[in-house]
Legacy VTK file of the C-alpha trace (Angstrom):
# vtk DataFile Version 3.0
C-alpha trace
ASCII
DATASET POLYDATA
POINTS 653 float
50.583 -1.860 110.408
53.979 -2.406 112.034
55.020 -6.044 112.560
56.900 -6.740 115.787
56.557 -10.531 115.610
60.260 -11.075 116.267
60.188 -9.265 119.622
60.519 -11.458 122.681
58.443 -9.296 125.032
54.820 -8.262 124.988
54.821 -4.630 123.876
56.855 -2.224 121.779
59.167 -0.534 124.277
62.758 -1.679 124.412
65.250 -0.634 127.076
66.870 1.607 124.474
63.520 3.305 123.799
63.106 3.922 127.515
66.628 5.336 127.745
66.120 7.698 124.772
62.761 8.917 126.079
64.287 9.701 129.471
67.156 11.549 127.778
64.742 13.512 125.585
66.353 12.209 122.380
63.801 9.760 120.995
62.977 11.650 117.811
60.642 8.929 116.550
58.734 8.587 119.809
55.536 8.806 117.744
56.235 5.230 116.625
56.255 3.968 120.230
54.059 6.276 122.293
50.279 6.499 122.084
48.151 3.880 120.332
50.184 1.835 117.822
48.406 -0.548 115.454
50.810 -3.469 115.283
51.447 -7.191 115.327
53.215 -8.652 118.383
54.319 -12.276 118.273
51.918 -12.946 115.429
48.930 -11.346 117.155
47.270 -8.254 115.675
46.191 -5.517 118.044
47.111 -2.129 119.457
49.935 -1.249 121.844
49.437 1.696 124.210
52.238 3.638 125.925
51.680 6.638 128.213
53.975 8.841 130.313
52.413 9.527 133.720
55.071 9.009 136.442
52.958 10.197 139.373
49.910 8.020 138.588
49.169 5.070 140.870
47.081 3.274 138.297
46.348 3.687 134.585
43.972 1.789 132.333
42.784 2.084 128.750
39.071 2.687 128.317
37.177 2.711 125.046
34.236 1.550 122.991
35.899 -1.876 122.827
35.529 -2.480 126.594
32.414 -0.492 127.413
34.578 2.343 128.824
35.228 0.125 131.853
38.442 1.118 133.632
38.803 -2.289 135.326
39.290 -4.279 132.117
42.631 -3.149 130.628
45.099 -2.033 133.295
48.513 -0.868 132.077
51.897 -2.074 133.352
54.318 0.548 134.725
58.045 0.981 134.086
58.876 2.534 137.459
61.979 4.525 136.610
60.771 6.741 133.727
57.101 6.555 134.681
55.953 4.935 131.423
52.853 2.753 131.266
52.293 0.095 128.585
49.759 -2.512 127.475
49.201 -4.528 124.306
45.519 -5.300 123.646
44.898 -7.999 121.022
42.101 -7.625 118.500
41.818 -3.823 118.536
41.624 -2.107 115.162
41.874 1.307 113.561
38.729 3.382 114.030
38.046 2.383 117.630
37.743 5.078 120.314
39.725 5.318 123.536
40.964 7.463 126.437
43.031 6.824 129.547
41.660 6.442 133.063
44.154 7.471 135.753
44.085 7.063 139.519
46.202 9.272 141.762
45.498 8.493 145.406
41.749 8.272 145.738
41.031 10.438 142.682
40.044 8.771 139.433
39.836 10.871 136.271
40.112 10.633 132.488
42.665 12.095 130.089
43.092 12.190 126.351
46.226 10.668 124.865
49.005 13.286 124.404
50.190 11.222 121.429
46.716 10.653 119.943
46.936 10.491 116.149
43.243 11.239 115.635
40.222 12.275 117.696
36.492 12.590 117.448
35.163 15.804 115.987
34.771 18.412 118.751
32.897 18.889 120.977
33.263 15.100 121.332
36.582 14.287 122.966
37.564 10.624 122.586
40.735 9.668 120.736
40.579 7.423 117.684
42.954 4.574 116.863
44.481 4.988 113.392
46.906 3.090 111.198
49.551 5.711 110.461
50.729 3.788 107.397
47.338 3.487 105.707
47.791 6.250 103.113
49.776 5.746 99.885
51.595 8.916 98.808
52.009 10.089 95.207
54.347 13.069 95.675
57.706 11.407 95.005
58.762 14.021 92.438
57.977 16.858 94.847
59.814 15.164 97.719
62.913 14.664 95.591
62.908 18.316 94.531
62.339 19.480 98.096
65.585 17.893 99.238
67.386 20.420 97.024
65.109 23.394 97.707
67.253 26.538 97.944
64.747 28.643 99.864
67.141 31.561 100.265
67.278 32.150 96.522
63.858 30.850 95.488
60.521 32.652 95.129
58.138 32.213 98.076
54.650 33.705 98.022
52.528 32.348 100.849
48.731 32.288 101.053
47.605 32.001 104.685
44.407 30.005 105.158
41.988 29.164 107.944
40.555 25.843 106.792
37.137 26.360 108.329
36.361 29.713 106.719
38.005 29.817 103.290
34.878 28.376 101.685
31.814 26.492 102.848
29.770 23.989 100.861
27.603 26.640 99.117
24.508 24.578 99.852
22.880 27.039 102.195
24.700 25.750 105.281
27.881 26.556 107.154
29.141 22.982 106.931
32.897 22.654 107.063
34.489 21.283 103.936
36.426 18.034 104.155
40.202 18.170 103.615
39.604 16.498 100.246
36.975 19.077 99.258
39.351 21.863 100.244
42.147 20.370 98.149
39.919 20.027 95.102
38.988 23.737 95.303
42.018 25.425 96.856
44.723 23.762 94.749
43.436 25.045 91.372
42.749 28.458 92.888
46.305 28.850 94.188
47.698 27.623 90.887
45.898 30.306 88.921
46.892 32.863 91.568
50.540 31.708 91.191
51.210 31.309 94.933
54.132 29.007 95.672
53.033 27.977 99.193
49.953 27.699 101.352
50.194 28.235 105.116
47.481 26.730 107.280
46.581 28.224 110.608
46.955 25.489 113.263
45.466 22.174 112.180
46.306 20.205 115.340
43.238 19.119 117.288
41.837 21.860 119.509
38.711 21.914 121.675
37.589 25.498 120.996
36.910 26.480 117.376
37.065 30.132 118.393
40.729 29.775 119.336
41.446 29.394 115.573
43.599 26.397 116.514
46.057 28.277 118.713
45.042 26.394 121.878
46.125 22.877 120.960
45.122 19.741 122.839
46.086 17.037 120.320
49.505 17.889 118.918
49.742 14.730 116.800
46.201 14.739 115.387
44.908 16.782 112.432
41.624 18.248 113.607
38.691 15.955 112.869
36.558 18.973 111.943
37.624 18.510 108.337
38.204 14.769 108.135
40.639 11.982 108.950
44.458 11.940 108.925
44.250 10.171 105.552
42.068 13.003 104.238
44.659 15.497 105.436
47.424 13.513 103.738
45.403 13.524 100.505
45.179 17.315 100.696
48.941 17.741 101.189
49.565 15.220 98.414
47.399 17.218 95.991
49.260 20.433 96.746
52.579 18.705 96.140
51.482 17.092 92.888
50.597 20.594 91.696
53.862 22.214 92.760
52.641 24.012 95.897
54.377 23.740 99.266
52.500 23.363 102.562
53.452 25.251 105.741
51.775 24.692 109.103
51.303 27.030 112.028
52.840 25.249 115.032
52.198 26.265 118.641
54.865 25.041 121.110
54.621 28.115 123.335
51.564 27.181 125.377
48.560 24.864 125.685
45.029 25.147 127.132
43.915 24.164 130.619
41.128 21.822 129.455
40.796 19.045 132.022
41.187 16.283 129.427
44.393 17.795 128.031
48.044 18.035 129.016
47.559 20.252 132.056
48.306 18.643 135.464
48.313 15.369 133.605
49.143 13.108 136.554
48.059 15.720 139.108
51.536 17.216 138.927
52.911 19.872 136.595
54.123 17.271 134.108
54.263 19.254 130.857
54.140 22.722 132.419
55.912 24.563 135.233
54.389 24.265 138.699
55.075 27.911 139.549
52.438 30.067 137.777
55.054 32.814 137.365
56.781 30.436 134.946
53.987 28.113 133.932
50.976 30.254 133.025
50.091 32.899 130.452
47.600 35.138 132.224
46.788 36.939 128.945
45.742 33.743 127.200
44.619 31.623 130.153
47.012 28.833 129.139
49.901 26.789 130.511
53.517 27.227 129.380
55.597 24.182 128.485
58.506 23.329 130.786
61.256 23.415 128.164
63.841 22.341 130.721
62.307 18.876 131.037
63.704 16.180 128.739
60.394 14.431 128.114
58.667 17.710 127.205
61.336 18.713 124.698
61.167 15.202 123.252
57.364 15.416 122.933
57.538 18.695 120.999
60.558 18.037 118.778
59.274 14.582 117.915
55.961 16.242 117.090
57.358 18.664 114.542
59.372 15.826 112.995
56.177 13.762 112.838
54.430 16.408 110.757
57.402 16.720 108.416
58.053 12.994 107.980
54.596 11.448 108.170
52.521 14.283 106.659
55.230 15.550 104.255
54.881 19.122 105.549
57.292 21.567 103.897
57.636 24.055 106.731
56.412 25.311 110.069
55.672 28.839 111.185
56.322 28.847 114.940
53.762 30.948 116.780
54.457 33.398 119.626
58.238 32.928 119.747
58.675 36.184 121.686
56.561 34.802 124.524
58.962 31.862 124.736
62.160 33.905 124.755
61.378 36.307 127.608
60.588 35.207 131.153
58.919 38.561 131.803
56.815 38.499 128.635
53.590 40.443 129.360
54.270 40.256 133.117
54.575 42.847 135.830
57.843 43.095 137.733
56.767 40.817 140.589
55.204 38.129 138.363
58.244 36.476 136.811
61.262 34.459 137.926
64.744 35.430 136.623
67.009 32.819 135.074
70.014 31.418 136.919
72.085 34.422 135.846
69.481 36.913 137.024
68.348 37.786 133.481
65.012 37.816 131.692
65.981 35.384 128.923
64.341 31.950 129.014
67.484 29.842 128.610
65.608 26.528 128.410
63.281 27.829 125.672
66.230 29.207 123.701
67.989 25.855 123.797
64.756 24.095 122.853
64.281 26.284 119.767
67.889 25.749 118.708
67.580 21.994 119.114
64.228 21.898 117.341
65.573 23.821 114.354
68.731 21.728 114.206
66.922 18.407 114.272
64.168 19.377 111.840
66.433 21.038 109.288
69.085 18.307 109.426
66.676 15.360 109.334
64.288 16.870 106.761
66.251 18.690 104.032
64.236 21.348 102.238
61.852 21.978 105.121
61.797 25.587 106.355
61.158 27.061 109.795
59.689 30.546 110.193
59.530 32.462 113.472
56.749 34.814 114.456
59.007 36.903 116.663
57.882 40.460 117.328
60.916 41.909 119.122
64.460 42.793 118.099
65.940 39.559 119.470
69.271 39.223 117.620
70.090 36.296 115.368
66.684 34.651 115.073
67.626 33.432 111.583
71.288 32.831 112.247
72.723 29.314 112.803
72.711 28.106 116.380
76.453 27.408 116.223
77.013 31.149 115.765
74.692 32.068 118.637
71.458 32.332 116.651
68.175 30.527 117.125
68.552 28.618 113.871
65.305 29.592 112.090
65.297 29.884 108.313
63.129 33.014 108.265
61.328 35.464 110.521
58.198 37.542 110.075
59.109 41.213 109.640
56.620 42.669 112.107
58.341 46.059 112.130
57.951 46.483 108.373
54.322 45.400 108.594
53.403 47.827 111.383
55.290 50.785 109.858
53.915 50.205 106.357
50.304 49.865 107.478
50.614 52.931 109.705
51.927 54.888 106.724
49.224 53.642 104.365
46.532 54.563 106.892
47.574 58.198 106.613
45.790 60.550 104.244
48.121 61.007 101.225
48.099 64.735 101.941
50.031 64.095 105.153
52.176 61.128 104.113
55.176 63.362 103.469
55.407 63.857 107.229
55.705 60.097 107.743
58.098 59.254 104.914
60.618 57.619 107.261
58.111 54.862 108.027
58.648 53.626 104.473
62.426 53.911 104.349
63.314 52.736 107.871
62.869 49.036 107.049
65.818 49.089 104.653
68.141 49.950 107.538
67.637 46.445 108.944
66.117 44.502 106.011
69.150 42.229 105.720
69.900 41.696 109.415
67.569 38.673 109.316
65.930 36.551 106.617
62.532 38.213 106.533
59.033 37.288 105.415
56.799 40.311 104.793
53.436 39.380 106.358
49.929 40.756 106.092
48.459 37.953 108.173
45.133 37.193 109.843
46.297 39.258 112.833
45.861 42.427 110.763
42.178 41.831 109.967
40.763 40.838 113.367
39.941 42.377 116.756
38.273 45.476 115.291
41.253 46.407 113.106
39.022 46.177 110.050
39.801 44.715 106.640
42.796 45.644 104.499
40.659 47.590 102.017
38.716 49.186 104.861
41.911 50.551 106.368
42.890 52.387 103.203
42.053 56.120 103.238
39.940 58.060 100.786
36.949 57.387 98.593
36.302 54.045 96.929
38.629 54.691 93.980
41.467 55.722 96.280
40.930 52.778 98.613
41.364 50.287 95.781
44.293 52.176 94.284
45.978 52.334 97.693
45.518 48.586 98.216
46.989 47.711 94.816
49.846 50.112 95.570
50.419 48.445 98.945
50.611 44.952 97.467
52.887 46.061 94.634
55.194 47.717 97.166
55.163 44.523 99.291
56.012 42.334 96.292
58.940 44.547 95.229
60.386 45.077 98.734
63.122 42.572 99.721
61.730 39.548 101.574
59.406 36.611 100.953
55.670 37.407 100.821
52.583 36.387 102.811
48.976 37.568 102.685
45.853 36.245 104.370
42.933 34.732 102.497
40.374 37.316 101.398
42.941 40.099 101.249
43.566 39.250 97.595
39.954 40.110 96.681
39.758 43.229 98.888
37.214 41.739 101.268
35.311 44.530 103.028
34.444 42.628 106.194
36.886 41.906 108.977
37.727 38.190 109.041
35.167 36.018 110.845
36.133 32.396 111.504
32.446 31.454 111.325
31.926 32.803 107.791
33.525 32.133 104.455
35.341 34.754 102.391
33.081 37.273 100.627
33.485 35.574 97.263
30.371 37.357 95.998
32.446 40.548 95.766
34.123 39.187 92.646
31.070 40.213 90.658
32.496 43.755 90.915
35.270 44.898 88.591
37.202 46.635 91.377
37.502 43.473 93.478
38.384 41.360 90.435
41.014 43.969 89.656
42.744 43.563 93.018
42.621 39.784 92.655
44.122 40.008 89.151
46.769 42.424 90.437
47.856 39.972 93.161
47.887 37.089 90.682
50.059 39.036 88.256
52.399 40.139 91.044
52.827 36.503 92.128
53.548 35.437 88.558
55.942 38.318 87.936
57.763 37.626 91.190
57.985 33.876 90.536
59.366 34.412 87.017
61.731 37.318 87.711
64.970 36.449 89.558
65.631 40.111 90.341
62.632 40.042 92.690
63.618 36.964 94.712
67.175 35.695 94.219
68.729 38.186 96.660
65.808 38.737 99.030
68.173 38.321 101.999
71.235 40.019 100.511
71.912 43.754 100.449
73.313 43.268 96.959
69.767 42.697 95.719
68.557 46.214 96.526
69.704 49.740 95.754
67.958 53.026 96.400
67.569 55.359 93.452
65.729 58.036 95.417
64.435 57.550 98.950
64.311 61.193 100.004
61.510 62.719 97.892
59.167 63.094 100.835
57.448 66.173 99.373
56.132 64.095 96.486
55.821 60.915 98.597
57.636 58.832 95.985
60.209 56.067 96.191
62.396 54.590 93.484
64.827 51.705 93.769
66.522 48.847 91.945
65.924 45.138 92.568
68.775 42.955 91.364
69.387 39.289 90.602
72.669 37.466 91.166
73.523 38.369 87.578
74.219 42.130 87.913
72.843 42.754 84.410
69.464 41.407 85.521
67.609 44.138 87.375
64.329 46.051 87.649
63.544 49.709 88.219
60.663 50.209 90.662
58.944 53.570 91.090
56.191 54.134 93.679
53.816 57.094 94.011
52.010 57.281 97.351
49.841 60.272 96.399
46.787 60.490 94.080
48.627 63.005 91.871
49.677 61.924 88.375
53.278 63.022 87.899
54.102 63.812 84.277
57.682 64.093 83.049
58.960 62.415 86.206
62.705 61.802 86.071
64.166 58.547 87.402
67.844 57.617 87.435
68.770 54.261 85.839
72.064 52.341 85.540
72.399 52.452 81.746
71.133 54.024 78.561
68.800 52.244 76.174
65.148 51.303 76.067
63.175 50.286 79.157
59.798 48.596 79.068
57.108 49.006 81.709
56.315 45.371 82.642
53.887 46.104 85.501
51.654 49.023 86.438
49.285 48.782 89.421
47.096 51.523 87.883
46.388 49.500 84.742
42.813 49.186 83.481
43.423 45.443 83.794
43.169 46.051 87.562
40.303 48.571 87.321
42.743 51.446 87.626
42.762 54.783 85.813
45.197 53.362 83.216
47.931 55.980 83.474
50.639 53.857 81.905
53.951 53.933 80.097
55.054 51.593 77.374
58.651 51.820 76.246
60.774 54.715 77.476
64.258 55.675 76.347
67.071 56.180 78.849
69.654 58.779 77.897
73.061 59.410 79.386
71.814 62.254 81.539
72.992 61.567 85.113
70.218 61.612 87.674
69.910 60.613 91.360
73.401 59.123 91.406
72.786 56.982 88.318
74.655 57.492 85.010
71.454 57.620 82.931
67.797 58.545 83.367
64.294 57.978 82.035
61.342 60.320 81.922
58.033 58.663 82.790
54.438 59.373 83.662
54.036 58.187 87.258
50.491 56.917 87.899
48.474 58.177 90.870
48.687 55.893 93.932
50.562 53.482 91.732
53.692 51.432 91.190
55.476 51.180 87.843
58.114 48.523 87.215
60.560 48.866 84.332
62.977 46.381 82.811
65.752 46.968 80.263
64.438 45.967 76.843
67.439 43.696 76.295
65.966 41.388 78.947
62.294 42.397 78.954
59.600 39.989 77.813
55.857 40.474 77.684
54.645 38.170 80.479
52.247 35.567 79.099
50.127 35.689 82.238
48.991 39.229 81.443
46.855 37.868 78.623
44.766 35.619 80.879
41.868 36.545 83.096
41.222 34.663 86.320
38.519 32.041 86.556
35.861 31.909 89.244
37.017 30.200 92.484
33.682 28.377 92.783
LINES 1 654
653 0 1 2 3 4 5 6 7 8 9 10 11 12 13 14 15 16 17 18 19 20 21 22 23 24 25 26 27 28 29 30 31 32 33 34 35 36 37 38 39 40 41 42 43 44 45 46 47 48 49 50 51 52 53 54 55 56 57 58 59 60 61 62 63 64 65 66 67 68 69 70 71 72 73 74 75 76 77 78 79 80 81 82 83 84 85 86 87 88 89 90 91 92 93 94 95 96 97 98 99 100 101 102 103 104 105 106 107 108 109 110 111 112 113 114 115 116 117 118 119 120 121 122 123 124 125 126 127 128 129 130 131 132 133 134 135 136 137 138 139 140 141 142 143 144 145 146 147 148 149 150 151 152 153 154 155 156 157 158 159 160 161 162 163 164 165 166 167 168 169 170 171 172 173 174 175 176 177 178 179 180 181 182 183 184 185 186 187 188 189 190 191 192 193 194 195 196 197 198 199 200 201 202 203 204 205 206 207 208 209 210 211 212 213 214 215 216 217 218 219 220 221 222 223 224 225 226 227 228 229 230 231 232 233 234 235 236 237 238 239 240 241 242 243 244 245 246 247 248 249 250 251 252 253 254 255 256 257 258 259 260 261 262 263 264 265 266 267 268 269 270 271 272 273 274 275 276 277 278 279 280 281 282 283 284 285 286 287 288 289 290 291 292 293 294 295 296 297 298 299 300 301 302 303 304 305 306 307 308 309 310 311 312 313 314 315 316 317 318 319 320 321 322 323 324 325 326 327 328 329 330 331 332 333 334 335 336 337 338 339 340 341 342 343 344 345 346 347 348 349 350 351 352 353 354 355 356 357 358 359 360 361 362 363 364 365 366 367 368 369 370 371 372 373 374 375 376 377 378 379 380 381 382 383 384 385 386 387 388 389 390 391 392 393 394 395 396 397 398 399 400 401 402 403 404 405 406 407 408 409 410 411 412 413 414 415 416 417 418 419 420 421 422 423 424 425 426 427 428 429 430 431 432 433 434 435 436 437 438 439 440 441 442 443 444 445 446 447 448 449 450 451 452 453 454 455 456 457 458 459 460 461 462 463 464 465 466 467 468 469 470 471 472 473 474 475 476 477 478 479 480 481 482 483 484 485 486 487 488 489 490 491 492 493 494 495 496 497 498 499 500 501 502 503 504 505 506 507 508 509 510 511 512 513 514 515 516 517 518 519 520 521 522 523 524 525 526 527 528 529 530 531 532 533 534 535 536 537 538 539 540 541 542 543 544 545 546 547 548 549 550 551 552 553 554 555 556 557 558 559 560 561 562 563 564 565 566 567 568 569 570 571 572 573 574 575 576 577 578 579 580 581 582 583 584 585 586 587 588 589 590 591 592 593 594 595 596 597 598 599 600 601 602 603 604 605 606 607 608 609 610 611 612 613 614 615 616 617 618 619 620 621 622 623 624 625 626 627 628 629 630 631 632 633 634 635 636 637 638 639 640 641 642 643 644 645 646 647 648 649 650 651 652
């Protein structure tokens, strides 16, 4: 509880607060707006502040006053349109909403700054003490301040909290945040993922929106517990060395009557003109990024998650829809900017400001853009004309790679450029390579289901795909269930098909992903120069007739490198020559066709490189290239047998 006993006025707002809010620069507005548990002049209670400039009357209603709008009227600051009231005796846990009158119309709204809500479909907000939880992640927080994400390993496991697992008691009950932590943390540790990314956790009215239609930006959804439960979950991840990234949705919000839309019967948070203020595809409103109070609401929100919930990063959803005024619109359904162009200048400035404030105020936090176009400089600093994001999803690589893998291996030689094209632009931005939930929904099928061929070839292709992803420059992301080769397309109402792990083939894919994560995390050549062209070199990218690729991955130390050879056909290639930088012995440290992964076990052990020039390299090795497989070699002078290859995974139950 915050103590404001020394204040001379009833309430929390000072003139400086009001000034900053009007300027859109009050980055800790979450400590003044909404329902604040506090002590004013020695009296305990709750202070409420709401922005509704067009309202004629506002009152707080709740279970503490019988939901009677005539009991607790708020006082209005006329100039900025802020309403305030301090109500003595209120405590955390009580329910409330706002009752507004505009003219003769009286209606109810939820608090835009609500810090908790009832579990949907119930809609009341809940008063909480934001300082109630005691954190235990000091060591993690100290390390995060020095986190060099550009040169560090990042493998991200994307999770939908409601469908990763249920309670296994014959019901579809959602797990509590604490239950999830107790199960998911040990699972991700044994899988060697460095980060977990949660699909949107902010409160949302429709479960079927997966969280992408947010109504309570400051409240973790009550479906899985309280804010303190959510904090416990984040705390557990941090104590076990795993970072937490949240999906964040500042592009749009739903039209639910209790939400932000037409809040005071005017377009307060959105544009009034539907050509600027509505997404017809999604049936949602678009934020008015040119309005100070709206920018303040959103930037303060992302800072709130980083500072109060210790979040380590945000993945910003639908950035392309924010950047273009004509996004998914016909020619007569959009309004040009003041220069006559299609760029949304206000949204661009908002994104730059958001990135600047978050990254400067919260060292070690990362921002990741889901941006599906070729907008230049998404991950370049704003002072050089960029948007200021740390990283960007590489949607082009994802689409090209999946399209290639969907082809029958017999015809892949005609599509070879889909594999090599990504390296023409791989270092133009700081890329994350994503196989996200978007690739296993809307009748696209599962990852394993999209692989061609019989059952053996499907599993071999999937292991090949993941091994190629893990060795390609860029940080890594896969969606839950993909690591066990789930057959079904993702369903937010059902848990992952964990029962498949009774089969050797599915356990093999899971073990393959675990070993790739461990190899990547422990091998600087695979991550130190993910965003630097000096970390990659083609050996042979032109063997389209055999559908093979070979390349080097390099660390900052030029003597630390790997040789990666990929075979995208089911043909075993004996006596296959590969150019290497030096003579000496090379050890195969990973093979996606290993029996360990339920493969056919066409493997190499130690091969000798002789000074026979090959493929532009001064030396060469002769290997047996496994069918639909990836082999990774390391010079014996630096090679070590990875300890993780001696351990089998435990059950996730």
